[in-house]
N, C-alpha and C positions, 0 to 999 in steps of 0.2 A: 453564494457569491460567484460572480462570473468574471471572465477576463477575455482576452483575445490572443490569437496565435499569429505571429508574423512569419510568413514563409516567403521564399524568393526563388526565382528560376536560377539565380546564380548565388547560392547560399553563402559562400565564403568571401564575397566581394561587397557585401553590405558593410556599413560602418558599425552597425550594432546588431548583435544576435540576441534575439529575445527568447526568453523562456516564459511563457505565459500560461494562464490557467485554463483557457478554453478556446473554442471556436476555430479549429482547423477545418477549413472548408475547401474541398476540392471541386473543381468544375467537372472533372472526369475521373475515371478510375486510374489513379496515378501510382502505379506500382513502382515506377522508377524512384519514387521518394523513399522506398524501403532501403534502397541502396545509396541514396544521397546522404551527404554528411551535413545536413542542415541542422544547426543547433536549435534546440527548443526545450523550454522548461515548462512544467506544469505544476507550479507552486501556488499555494493559496494561503493567505494569512487568516488566522482564526481570531485575530484581534482587530476590532473595528478601527478603521482609520490608518492602519499600517499599509505601506506600499505592498503590492502583491506581485510585482514583476522584478526580474533581475536581468541585467544586460551585460554583455561581455563584448569586448573588441575582438576582431578576428585573431589578433595575436594572442590574447589571453585564452581564447577558446582553443587555439591550436596547441599551445604549450601545456594546457591543463592535463593532469594525470588521468588516464583512461584505462579501463580493462579492455582486453582484446575482444572483438565481437564474439569469438567462439566461447568465451567464458560466460557470456550472457545467455547462450542458447538453452541450457538446461533450465534456467530460471524462467525464460519466456515460455518454454514448453510446460512448466509446472502449473502456471496460472493461479492456483489457489494455495494460500499458505495460512499460517497461524502466527499471530502476534500476541505475546503475553505482556500485560501491563499489571504490575503487582508491587507490593512492598508494605511496610508497616502502616501506611495510610489506610489500608483496608480495615483496620481496627476502628476507624471513624465512619466508614461507609461513604466517605467523600472522595472527590476526584484526586487522582495522584498529582502531587506537586502544586497544582493550581489552588488547592484548598489551604495551602500554607500561608500564614501571615508573614510579614517581614519584607525585607528588601529583595528585589529581583534584578539587581544590577541595572544595566541600561534599559531594562524593560520597566523600570519604575518600582515603587514600593507598594505595599498593601496597607490599607487603613488599620488603625488600632483602636482600642477602647470600645466605645459603644458602637461606632461604625463597623468595627470588625465583627461584632456579634450580629449586627444586622445583615451583613453579607454572608454569614455562615462560615467564614474562614476560621481555621484553627489557629489560635495564638502560636507564634513561632516557638516559644519555649515548651509548649505542649506537643506540638507536631514533632519537633526534633528529639523528643524523648519517647516517641511511640515505639521505637525499635526495642526498647527494654521489655516490652510486653508482647513482642511479635514472636509467636511460637507455633509455626505451621507444622505440627507434628504429624499430620496426615499427608504431607507432601510426598508424592510418589511419581518420580520423573518418568518411569516406564509406563505408568498408567496415563500420564498426560500425552505421551507419544502415541500410545495405542488409540486414545480418543481422537487425536489429530488424524491418524491413519484411517480410522473408521469414518471420519468426516470427509475424507477424500483430499486432505491437505498434504501438499507435497514438499513443503519446507517449513521450518520452525524458527521463529524469531523470539529470542528470550531477552527480556529487559534486564540488563545488567545494572544500569543506573539511569534514573530519571532526573528531572531538573532539581529535585529536592536533595540530591547528592548522596542518598543512601545506596550502598553497594551490596548487591546480592551475591557477591563472590568473596573469596578469602584474599582480599587485597592487603598488601603491605603498606599502602600509601596513607591509610587513615583507619582509626578505630571505629569509624562510623560505618560498620559493615556487618554482614550476616553472622560472622563468627562471634560477635559480642551480643547476640540475642540469645534468648533461652534455648533455641534449637541448636545453635552452635554447629551448623553443618554448611559446607560449601555447596549451595543449591545449584549454582551454575555448573560445577563439576559433575554433579549427579545428572543434570540435564544434558550436558555434553556427552556423557557416557551412554545415556539412554538413546540419544540420537544416533550415536555411532553404531550401537547394537542393532538398531532398526533401519540403518542406512537412510536416515532422515537428514537432509542437509540442514545444518545449524547456522542461523544468523544471530548476531548480537546487536541489540538496540543499546546505544550509548549516547546519552545527552552530554554535549560539551558544556552546556549550562550547569551551574552548580550553585544554587542559592544558599547552600550551607557553608561553603568554604570561605574563610575570612579574607582571602586574597582575591576572590573573584571580582574582577573589574575594580579593584582598589588600587592603592598606590603601588602595590607590588604584584600586579596582575601577571607579570612574567613568571613569578613563582607558581601561580596557578596553572599557567600553560605547561610548565615542566611537570607539575603534579598530574594534570590531565593526560599528558603524553605517556607518562609512566603507567597510568591506569590502562590505557589502550594497549601498551606494550604487554602488560600482564595478560590481558584478555586474549590477545592474538598469539601468545607464546605458551600459555599454560593449559589450554583447553582443547588441544587437538585441532582438527580441520574446522575452520570457520569460513563459510561460503559468502556471507553477507555482513558488511558493517553498516548498520543503520544509524546514522548520526542525526542529531535533532537540534540544530541552532542555525536558522537560516534567514530570519526576517530581514529583507533588504532595507537599508536605511537605518538599521539598528546594529546589525553585526556585519563584519567584513572578514575576509579570509585571514588577515593578519591577526585578528583577535584570538585565533586558535593555531596560527601557523599551519594552516590547512594543507598547503602544498607539502610541507615536511611530514605532516601526519599521514597524508595519502601515500607518500613514498615509503614510509615505515610500514604501513599496513600492507602494501603490495609486496614488500620485501619479506615480511614475516609470514604472509599467507598468499603465495602466488596464486593468481586466478580469482582472488576475492573481488566481489563487486561492491561498490560504495554508492550510496544515494547522493542526492544533490543538496543536502541541508548543511552546508559548511561554507557557503559563499563561493563554491566552485561548481562547475557543471556536474561533476561526478558521472556515474554510469547510467542512472535512471532517475526519472522525475517522481515526485511524491505529492500529488494534489491532495489536500485535506479538506474534509467536510463537504466534498462534492465529487462527482465523477467527471473526469476530464472529457472534453469533446474528442472526436475521432482523431487519433494521433498515431501514425504508424512509422514515422521516420525517426522516432526516438523512444526507447523503452520507458515505461512508467508503471506505477502501481498506485492504487488507491486503497489505503487501509481503512477499515470501518469496524466499529465495535458492534458486537452482537446485541449489546444492551444500550441503554441511553447514554451512559457514561463509560469511560474506558476502565477505570478501576471498579472493583466489585462494590455493589451497594445492595443492602437488603431490599428485596421486593422491587428491584429495578425493572423497568419495562424492557422486555425482550422483543427484538424485531421478529415479525412474522416470518414464516418460511418463504412466502411470496416476496416480501420485501428483501430478505437476505439474498435470495437467488436473483432477484431483479438487479441488485447492486453488482453482484458477482458477474452476471451475464453481460450487463451493460459495460462493465470494465473490459471484458474479453472481446466483445464485438467492436469496441472502440480502439482496441490495440493494446490493452493494458493487463496487469495482474490485479488480484484482489485478496490480500491477506485479511482474515477475519480476526478482529481484536477480542480477546477473552480476558476477563479479570477473575483470577482465582479467589477463593474465600480466605478468611483469616486462618483457618486450620490447615490450609494447603490443598484442599480438594477443589475441583472444578464445580461450579454451581450446577446442580442437576438440571435446572431449567435451561442453562446454556448448553449442557451436554446433549439434552434432548433435541435442541435445535440443530446442533452440529451433526447429530446422528441422522436427522431428517435430510440435511443437506447431502450427507454422504450417500444415503439411499438414492437420492435423485441422481447424483453423479455416477453411481454404479450403473444406472440405467442409460444415462445419456452423456456420459463423460467423453465419448468419442467426438462430440461436437464442441468440447471445451479444451481438453488436454492436447498439447502439441499442435494447436491451431494458431493462426494469426488473424487479426481483425480485418474484415473486408471480404470480398472486394467492393461491396456496396457500402456507402457511407451510412453510418447509423442515423436513425430518425426516431420520431416519437414512438413508432410501433416496435422498435427493437433494432436489429442489425444482423450481421452475418459474420461467420468465421469460415476459414478455409484451411485445408491441408491437401497438398498434392492436387489431385483431380476432383476433389470433393468440396462443395460449398454447403454450409449449414445455415439456413435462414432461420433466425430466432424471432418468432412473433410473440413478444411479451405482452402486448396489449392491442386491442382492436378499436379502441376509442379513447378520447381524453380531451384535454384542453391544452393549447399551446400558445406561446407568445409569438405574435407576428405584427411587425410594424408598430411596436409599442402598445399593442392591444392584445387581449386574450380572445381566442376563438376556439370553438369546438371542432374536433375532427373525428372521423369515423371511417373504418374500412367496412363497407357494406358487404361487398362480394369479392372484389379483386384487389390484390396487392400488386402494384406495378413497380418493377425494378428496371434500372438502366440496362442497355444491351451489353452483351458479352461477345468477344471475338471467338471464344470457344463455343462448341456446340454441346448442348445438353443431351446426353445419351440415355439417361435414366433419372428417375426421381422416386422418392418415397417419403412418407411421413414417419419420421423416426419415433415420434411420440404415439403413434398408432392412428389408424384410420386411413383415409384417402384424401388426395388433393389432385387438382388439375393444374398442370404446368404447361404453358404455351410460350414458345420462343419465336420471336420475329426479329427483323433487322432493327425495329424500333424499341425493343426491350423484351422483358419477361413478365408474364402475367401468372399469378398464382391464386387459385381459388381453393379455399378449405371450407367444406360444409360446417355449419355451426356445431353439429354434434361431434366433430373431431377437433374442435378448438379447445386446447388445454388452458386452464386458468393460469398456470404458472408460465409455461413456455411451449408453444407449438413449434416443433422443429421440422423443417422440410430439408431433406438432403438432396442436393443436385449433383449428379455425376457428369463430368465433362469429358470430352474427347482428348483434352490436353490439360496439363497442369495450369493452375491459375497464374502463377508467376514464372512460368517457363521451366520451373523445377520444383520438386517437393521441398518444403521447408524442413 
C-alpha cells in the first residue's frame, strides 16, 4: 500500500499538516528539513478500505505533547530493535488477537458459526480461555536479551497487552492476566529486570484496544478509559525505566483522541517516565511515525520506524515461513537509508523459548552487523535520496552508499519497466569534496567526483549479494556538524 507525503516551504502556515505513508521527494539534498519542524506522519492501514492519512490543524499540532529532541537521539542512533508479540494465542498457532472471533468494537464484529470455521478464526469462548493452558515454563528473560544483543538489536519492546486484552504482567485491574495462568509469574517484571542488568533500553507495547473488556466502546466506555489509564499507570510505575511507550490504536475515521483521552494519557506517561518517547498510534502526532506492512519513502524531517516480523505472521506459528537473511537485511537497510528505524518482530513459542529458526536468522543478522554496523548505527539517512538500488547513510564526514541491488523492475508512469546498473552508479553532486573512498564490504571501486555529480564503479567480482557498501570520506561534515 502506498500514499503520499505533503511538505511545504512554510510548514506551520498551511491549514492542514499531513502525515502520510510515502513519497517524500526532494528536488535537491535538503538538509535544512532535518531542522525544520514540518509535521509528517507515516501511517498505513492494514485493513482494506480504511483511511490511511491523518491531518492536524497547526494549532492541534503545536499544542500536542512531544518529547524533547534530545530524548530521541539515542533511539535514532540505535536503528535496530526487537519487538515481542506473544500470549496465550500461541497455543493455536494463529495470529495474535486477529484470530479471535467476536466483537471488535468500532472495527466491527467477526463472523460466527460455519462462516467462523471457514475463516479459521477461533470462537471467542475458546480464545478467551486459552490463558488457562498457557504455561511458558522455559521462558528465560536473560536469554531473550542475550539473543537480542547477539542480533545487534539496541532496544527491546515487550508486548504487555495486545487487542485481545490479555495482560502479560501482574495487573490489579483484571484477573485476565499472567498471574492466573499455570506459570503464575510476572513475565514483564522478569523482562524489565533482564533489560536493566544488560543495559538494554526497554519499551512497552500496549494496545488501547481491548476486545475482551465488556465496557469497551459500550454504554460505559468511560469506565474502560479509566481501566486502561490505570493499566498504563501500572506499567510506567512498577517496572523501572521505560524508554518507549508503543501504543496501537490509530485508524483515522474509526478512532479519535477522545476515545482514549490521549492528551491526558501522554501527560501522565511523560510525568511518570521523564524522557519517554511515544509513537503516533493514538490520534495524536506523538514523537515518531510507524508505517506498517511497507517501508516508508525517504523521510528525514520526522523520526519513524517500520516494525516487521521475521516470520510470515507476528505470533508464533509452527513451521511458519522465515524471511531470508537477504530479505531481512534489505528491509532493515532500506529503513535506515530512508531515515528510519527497523525493529524486528519475533514471536516466542508456547513453552517460552524463541523459535530456533528465528534465532538462527537473528544470529546471522548480528554477524552481518558486527562486520558492517558502522554504516548503520549512529547514522542518519541521506544525503542522497533512496532509489531502487538502495540509498545512503551518513555520520559526520563519512557517507556510506548501500547498493542493495543492481537490477530490477520499477513502476514509472503507471507502467513497469526494467532497470539495471551496468557499470556506473551516478549520484547527485556534493558541495563537500571526497578525500578518500573504500569498499567496506571488500574489494575495490572507482569513485569520480565532478561538479555534475559522483560516479561509482564496482567491478562485478566485488558486488556483494546482500549489500555492497562504499564509504566516502569528505573534507567537511555532511550537515555542517556530526550528528
